[in-house]
C-alpha positions as CSV (number, residue, x, y, z in Angstrom):
1,M,0.0,0.0,0.0
2,T,1.3,3.4,-0.9
3,A,1.7,6.1,1.8
4,L,2.8,9.7,2.1
5,F,6.3,8.7,3.1
6,D,6.8,6.7,-0.1
7,F,7.3,9.9,-2.0
8,S,10.2,12.2,-2.6
9,V,9.7,15.9,-3.6
10,R,11.8,18.8,-4.7
11,D,12.6,21.4,-2.1
12,L,12.9,25.1,-2.8
13,H,16.7,24.8,-3.5
14,G,16.4,22.1,-6.1
15,G,17.3,19.1,-3.9
16,M,15.1,16.1,-3.4
17,Q,13.6,15.5,0.0
18,D,12.3,12.1,1.1
19,L,8.9,12.4,2.8
20,A,9.8,9.3,4.9
21,Q,11.1,11.8,7.5
22,Y,7.4,12.6,8.3
23,R,6.7,8.9,9.2
24,D,4.7,8.8,12.5
25,R,3.7,12.4,12.1
26,V,0.3,13.8,11.3
27,T,0.6,16.1,8.3
28,L,-1.6,18.6,6.5
29,V,-0.6,18.7,2.8
30,V,-1.7,22.0,1.1
31,N,-1.3,23.3,-2.4
32,T,-0.6,27.1,-2.0
33,A,-0.3,30.2,-4.0
34,S,1.0,33.6,-2.8
35,R,-1.5,35.6,-4.9
36,C,-4.6,33.5,-4.1
37,F,-7.6,34.9,-2.4
38,F,-7.1,32.2,0.2
39,A,-3.5,33.2,0.9
40,S,-4.7,34.7,4.2
41,Q,-4.8,31.0,5.3
42,F,-1.0,31.1,5.7
43,D,-1.5,32.7,9.1
44,S,-3.9,29.9,10.2
45,L,-1.7,27.2,8.8
46,E,1.2,28.6,10.7
47,K,-0.9,28.7,13.9
48,L,-1.7,25.0,13.5
49,Q,2.0,24.3,12.9
50,R,3.0,26.2,16.1
51,D,0.1,24.7,18.2
52,Y,0.7,21.1,17.3
53,E,4.3,20.6,16.1
54,D,5.4,19.5,19.5
55,R,2.8,16.7,19.4
56,G,3.9,15.4,16.0
57,F,2.2,17.6,13.4
58,T,3.6,19.3,10.3
59,V,2.1,21.4,7.6
60,L,3.6,20.6,4.1
61,A,3.1,23.4,1.5
62,F,3.3,22.8,-2.2
63,P,3.1,26.0,-4.3
64,C,1.1,25.6,-7.5
65,D,0.5,28.0,-10.5
66,Q,-2.3,26.0,-12.2
67,F,-5.2,28.2,-11.0
68,G,-5.5,31.7,-12.4
69,H,-1.7,32.2,-12.5
70,Q,-1.8,32.9,-8.7
71,E,1.7,31.7,-8.1
72,P,3.8,33.7,-10.5
73,L,6.9,33.6,-8.2
74,D,9.9,31.3,-8.8
75,D,11.2,29.1,-6.0
76,A,13.6,31.7,-4.5
77,E,10.8,34.3,-4.5
78,I,8.4,31.8,-3.0
79,E,10.8,31.1,-0.2
80,E,11.2,34.9,0.4
81,F,7.4,35.4,0.4
82,C,6.7,32.4,2.7
83,R,9.4,33.1,5.3
84,H,9.4,36.9,5.4
85,E,6.0,38.1,4.2
86,A,3.8,35.2,5.4
87,G,6.0,34.3,8.3
88,V,5.7,30.5,7.9
89,T,8.1,28.0,9.6
90,F,6.6,24.8,8.1
91,P,8.2,23.2,5.1
92,V,7.5,24.7,1.7
93,F,8.5,22.8,-1.4
94,S,9.2,23.6,-5.0
95,K,6.4,24.7,-7.2
96,I,4.5,21.8,-8.7
97,E,1.5,20.9,-10.8
98,V,-1.4,19.1,-9.0
99,N,-3.6,18.2,-12.0
100,G,-3.2,16.9,-15.5
101,P,-0.4,15.0,-17.2
102,G,2.3,17.0,-15.4
103,A,0.9,16.4,-11.9
104,D,3.4,15.5,-9.3
105,P,3.2,11.8,-8.3
106,L,2.4,12.8,-4.7
107,Y,-0.7,14.7,-5.9
108,R,-1.7,12.0,-8.3
109,W,-1.8,9.7,-5.3
110,L,-3.5,12.2,-2.9
111,T,-6.3,12.8,-5.4
112,T,-7.1,9.1,-5.6
113,Q,-7.2,8.9,-1.8
114,G,-9.1,11.9,-0.8
115,G,-12.3,12.2,-2.8
116,G,-13.3,15.6,-3.9
117,L,-16.2,17.2,-5.7
118,V,-14.6,17.4,-9.1
119,G,-13.7,13.8,-9.7
120,G,-10.7,13.7,-7.4
121,R,-9.0,16.7,-9.2
122,I,-7.8,19.6,-7.2
123,A,-10.4,22.4,-7.7
124,W,-8.3,25.4,-6.6
125,N,-5.4,26.5,-4.4
126,F,-5.5,25.7,-0.7
127,T,-7.0,22.3,-1.0
128,K,-5.9,20.5,2.2
129,F,-5.3,16.8,2.9
130,L,-5.0,15.6,6.5
131,V,-2.7,12.6,6.6
132,G,-2.4,10.4,9.6
133,R,0.7,9.0,11.3
134,D,0.3,5.9,9.0
135,G,0.8,8.0,5.9
136,Q,-2.8,7.6,4.8
137,V,-5.3,10.3,3.9
138,V,-7.7,10.9,6.8
139,R,-9.8,13.6,5.1
140,R,-9.7,16.1,2.3
141,Y,-10.8,19.8,2.8
142,A,-11.9,22.2,0.2
143,P,-10.1,25.5,-0.3
144,P,-12.7,27.7,1.6
145,I,-12.5,25.6,4.7
146,P,-10.4,27.6,7.2
147,P,-7.5,25.7,8.7
148,A,-8.8,26.5,12.2
149,R,-11.8,24.3,11.5
150,I,-9.4,21.4,11.0
151,A,-7.9,21.7,14.4
152,R,-10.4,19.4,16.1
153,R,-9.7,16.6,13.6
154,I,-5.9,17.1,14.0
155,E,-6.3,16.7,17.7
156,Q,-8.3,13.5,17.2
157,T,-5.6,12.2,14.8
158,L,-2.6,13.1,17.0
159,P,-1.4,10.7,19.7
160,A,-2.7,11.5,23.2
161,L,-0.5,13.5,25.4
162,A,1.3,11.5,28.0
163,A,0.0,12.2,31.5
Protein backbone atom coordinates (compact mmCIF):
# COMPACT_ATOMS: atom_id res chain seq x y z
CA MET A 1 0.00 0.00 0.00
CA THR A 2 1.32 3.44 -0.92
CA ALA A 3 1.69 6.07 1.82
CA LEU A 4 2.79 9.71 2.06
CA PHE A 5 6.28 8.67 3.11
CA ASP A 6 6.80 6.66 -0.09
CA PHE A 7 7.30 9.90 -2.05
CA SER A 8 10.22 12.23 -2.62
CA VAL A 9 9.67 15.87 -3.56
CA ARG A 10 11.82 18.75 -4.70
CA ASP A 11 12.64 21.42 -2.11
CA LEU A 12 12.93 25.14 -2.84
CA HIS A 13 16.67 24.78 -3.47
CA GLY A 14 16.35 22.07 -6.12
CA GLY A 15 17.28 19.11 -3.93
CA MET A 16 15.14 16.05 -3.41
CA GLN A 17 13.56 15.51 -0.01
CA ASP A 18 12.28 12.13 1.10
CA LEU A 19 8.90 12.40 2.84
CA ALA A 20 9.84 9.34 4.93
CA GLN A 21 11.10 11.84 7.49
CA TYR A 22 7.44 12.56 8.29
CA ARG A 23 6.71 8.93 9.21
CA ASP A 24 4.72 8.79 12.48
CA ARG A 25 3.73 12.44 12.14
CA VAL A 26 0.32 13.84 11.28
CA THR A 27 0.62 16.15 8.27
CA LEU A 28 -1.57 18.64 6.48
CA VAL A 29 -0.62 18.74 2.80
CA VAL A 30 -1.71 21.97 1.09
CA ASN A 31 -1.29 23.35 -2.42
CA THR A 32 -0.63 27.05 -1.97
CA ALA A 33 -0.30 30.23 -4.03
CA SER A 34 1.01 33.59 -2.84
CA ARG A 35 -1.49 35.63 -4.89
CA CYS A 36 -4.57 33.53 -4.15
CA PHE A 37 -7.62 34.95 -2.36
CA PHE A 38 -7.10 32.16 0.22
CA ALA A 39 -3.46 33.17 0.88
CA SER A 40 -4.68 34.68 4.15
CA GLN A 41 -4.83 31.04 5.30
CA PHE A 42 -1.04 31.06 5.65
CA ASP A 43 -1.55 32.68 9.08
CA SER A 44 -3.94 29.95 10.23
CA LEU A 45 -1.73 27.20 8.81
CA GLU A 46 1.21 28.63 10.74
CA LYS A 47 -0.91 28.72 13.90
CA LEU A 48 -1.71 25.01 13.47
CA GLN A 49 2.00 24.33 12.94
CA ARG A 50 2.97 26.15 16.14
CA ASP A 51 0.09 24.73 18.20
CA TYR A 52 0.67 21.09 17.29
CA GLU A 53 4.25 20.63 16.09
CA ASP A 54 5.43 19.47 19.53
CA ARG A 55 2.80 16.73 19.40
CA GLY A 56 3.94 15.39 16.03
CA PHE A 57 2.21 17.59 13.45
CA THR A 58 3.59 19.31 10.35
CA VAL A 59 2.09 21.40 7.55
CA LEU A 60 3.61 20.63 4.13
CA ALA A 61 3.08 23.36 1.51
CA PHE A 62 3.28 22.81 -2.24
CA PRO A 63 3.06 26.02 -4.30
CA CYS A 64 1.08 25.65 -7.53
CA ASP A 65 0.45 27.98 -10.47
CA GLN A 66 -2.31 26.02 -12.21
CA PHE A 67 -5.21 28.17 -11.00
CA GLY A 68 -5.48 31.68 -12.41
CA HIS A 69 -1.67 32.19 -12.48
CA GLN A 70 -1.82 32.88 -8.74
CA GLU A 71 1.72 31.66 -8.08
CA PRO A 72 3.84 33.68 -10.50
CA LEU A 73 6.92 33.56 -8.24
CA ASP A 74 9.93 31.31 -8.78
CA ASP A 75 11.18 29.08 -5.96
CA ALA A 76 13.56 31.70 -4.50
CA GLU A 77 10.77 34.31 -4.48
CA ILE A 78 8.35 31.79 -2.98
CA GLU A 79 10.80 31.14 -0.16
CA GLU A 80 11.19 34.87 0.44
CA PHE A 81 7.41 35.38 0.45
CA CYS A 82 6.66 32.43 2.73
CA ARG A 83 9.40 33.09 5.27
CA HIS A 84 9.39 36.89 5.41
CA GLU A 85 5.97 38.08 4.25
CA ALA A 86 3.77 35.19 5.40
CA GLY A 87 6.03 34.26 8.34
CA VAL A 88 5.71 30.50 7.95
CA THR A 89 8.07 28.03 9.61
CA PHE A 90 6.63 24.85 8.10
CA PRO A 91 8.24 23.18 5.07
CA VAL A 92 7.49 24.73 1.69
CA PHE A 93 8.51 22.77 -1.38
CA SER A 94 9.22 23.60 -5.02
CA LYS A 95 6.35 24.73 -7.22
CA ILE A 96 4.48 21.77 -8.72
CA GLU A 97 1.47 20.86 -10.81
CA VAL A 98 -1.38 19.14 -8.99
CA ASN A 99 -3.62 18.23 -11.95
CA GLY A 100 -3.19 16.89 -15.46
CA PRO A 101 -0.42 14.95 -17.16
CA GLY A 102 2.30 16.98 -15.39
CA ALA A 103 0.86 16.43 -11.90
CA ASP A 104 3.42 15.53 -9.27
CA PRO A 105 3.20 11.82 -8.32
CA LEU A 106 2.37 12.83 -4.73
CA TYR A 107 -0.71 14.71 -5.91
CA ARG A 108 -1.71 11.97 -8.33
CA TRP A 109 -1.77 9.67 -5.28
CA LEU A 110 -3.48 12.18 -2.94
CA THR A 111 -6.31 12.83 -5.38
CA THR A 112 -7.06 9.11 -5.63
CA GLN A 113 -7.22 8.86 -1.84
CA GLY A 114 -9.13 11.94 -0.78
CA GLY A 115 -12.28 12.15 -2.85
CA GLY A 116 -13.29 15.63 -3.90
CA LEU A 117 -16.19 17.22 -5.72
CA VAL A 118 -14.56 17.40 -9.15
CA GLY A 119 -13.73 13.75 -9.72
CA GLY A 120 -10.73 13.74 -7.44
CA ARG A 121 -9.05 16.65 -9.21
CA ILE A 122 -7.84 19.62 -7.22
CA ALA A 123 -10.37 22.41 -7.74
CA TRP A 124 -8.28 25.36 -6.55
CA ASN A 125 -5.39 26.48 -4.39
CA PHE A 126 -5.48 25.72 -0.66
CA THR A 127 -7.04 22.28 -1.00
CA LYS A 128 -5.95 20.48 2.16
CA PHE A 129 -5.29 16.78 2.87
CA LEU A 130 -5.00 15.64 6.47
CA VAL A 131 -2.70 12.62 6.56
CA GLY A 132 -2.45 10.36 9.60
CA ARG A 133 0.65 8.96 11.26
CA ASP A 134 0.34 5.87 9.05
CA GLY A 135 0.76 8.04 5.93
CA GLN A 136 -2.84 7.56 4.76
CA VAL A 137 -5.29 10.35 3.93
CA VAL A 138 -7.71 10.92 6.81
CA ARG A 139 -9.75 13.63 5.13
CA ARG A 140 -9.72 16.15 2.30
CA TYR A 141 -10.80 19.78 2.84
CA ALA A 142 -11.95 22.23 0.16
CA PRO A 143 -10.10 25.54 -0.27
CA PRO A 144 -12.68 27.70 1.58
CA ILE A 145 -12.46 25.55 4.74
CA PRO A 146 -10.39 27.61 7.18
CA PRO A 147 -7.48 25.71 8.74
CA ALA A 148 -8.81 26.51 12.23
CA ARG A 149 -11.82 24.27 11.48
CA ILE A 150 -9.43 21.36 10.95
CA ALA A 151 -7.86 21.69 14.43
CA ARG A 152 -10.35 19.35 16.10
CA ARG A 153 -9.68 16.59 13.58
CA ILE A 154 -5.93 17.14 13.99
CA GLU A 155 -6.30 16.70 17.73
CA GLN A 156 -8.26 13.47 17.21
CA THR A 157 -5.57 12.17 14.83
CA LEU A 158 -2.56 13.06 16.99
CA PRO A 159 -1.39 10.68 19.70
CA ALA A 160 -2.72 11.49 23.16
CA LEU A 161 -0.47 13.54 25.41
CA ALA A 162 1.35 11.54 28.05
CA ALA A 163 -0.03 12.23 31.51
